[in-house]
LUMBA-242651 format. One record per residue (C-alpha): residue in one letter; x, y, z. Coordinates in steps of 0.5 Angstrom, whole numbers, padded with zeros to 4 digits, always signed. Example, Ala and Ser with C-alpha at 12.3 -4.5 7.8 and 13.67 -1.06 7.14 Angstrom:
<nodes>
A+0025-0009+0016S+0027-0002+0014
</nodes>
This chain:
<nodes>
V+0229+0142+0215L+0223+0146+0212G+0219+0139+0211A+0212+0138+0214K+0209+0133+0219V+0202+0130+0219F+0199+0126+0225V+0193+0121+0222T+0189+0118+0228V+0185+0112+0226K+0179+0111+0230N+0173+0106+0228S+0166+0108+0228L+0165+0108+0236G+0171+0112+0237I+0176+0107+0239I+0183+0108+0236Q+0186+0103+0231S+0193+0100+0232N+0197+0097+0226E+0193+0100+0221P+0196+0102+0214V+0195+0109+0212Y+0196+0112+0205L+0198+0119+0203F+0197+0121+0196K+0200+0128+0194D+0197+0133+0190K+0192+0127+0187D+0185+0126+0190V+0183+0119+0192N+0177+0116+0189E+0174+0109+0187N+0179+0108+0182S+0185+0109+0187K+0189+0103+0190P+0194+0103+0196E+0200+0101+0191D+0198+0108+0188A+0200+0112+0194D+0206+0116+0195K+0207+0114+0202S+0204+0109+0207M+0205+0108+0215V+0202+0104+0220T+0199+0107+0226N+0202+0106+0233G+0199+0103+0239E+0196+0110+0240G+0192+0109+0233V+0197+0115+0230A+0201+0114+0223E+0206+0120+0223F+0208+0122+0216S+0215+0126+0216L+0216+0129+0210N+0222+0132+0208L+0223+0138+0203T+0223+0133+0197E+0217+0130+0198L+0213+0137+0198N+0212+0141+0192I+0219+0145+0191T+0217+0151+0187E+0211+0152+0192S+0210+0154+0199K+0205+0149+0200T+0203+0142+0198T+0196+0139+0198L+0196+0132+0201Y+0190+0126+0202F+0190+0120+0206A+0186+0114+0206Y+0185+0107+0209F+0183+0102+0204Y+0179+0095+0206T+0176+0089+0203V+0169+0087+0203G+0168+0081+0199D+0173+0082+0193K+0172+0089+0193V+0177+0094+0195L+0174+0100+0198Y+0177+0106+0202I+0176+0112+0207K+0179+0118+0206S+0180+0125+0209E+0179+0131+0206G+0185+0134+0202I+0189+0138+0207T+0194+0143+0205V+0201+0143+0209K+0206+0149+0209R+0214+0148+0209D+0216+0147+0217E+0208+0146+0219T+0205+0140+0223K+0198+0138+0222H+0193+0133+0226I+0187+0129+0222E+0183+0124+0224L+0180+0118+0219R+0174+0114+0222I+0174+0107+0219P+0167+0103+0219I+0170+0097+0222
</nodes>
């Protein structure tokens, strides 16, 4: 139905898949040191294969354009400071499927 799907695989620094980890989606806004998990447009938890599947319907994409830029982030805490790992922005078109990988330092 003209939506899009993005599969985000989360692995640690050794390349081992990470299950039950939250991944956050930010639509049309880059993730930076001021970003917080609660600012995300959507979040999913990775499954047993370390994959978070984001199924976006037409209303979650840019309606007036044929493509949408999405950023994905993983947040973690060191002491009292919230840090993040992010993907590069990816552009998805309607009815497209993409796969990306996030490497986390844990």
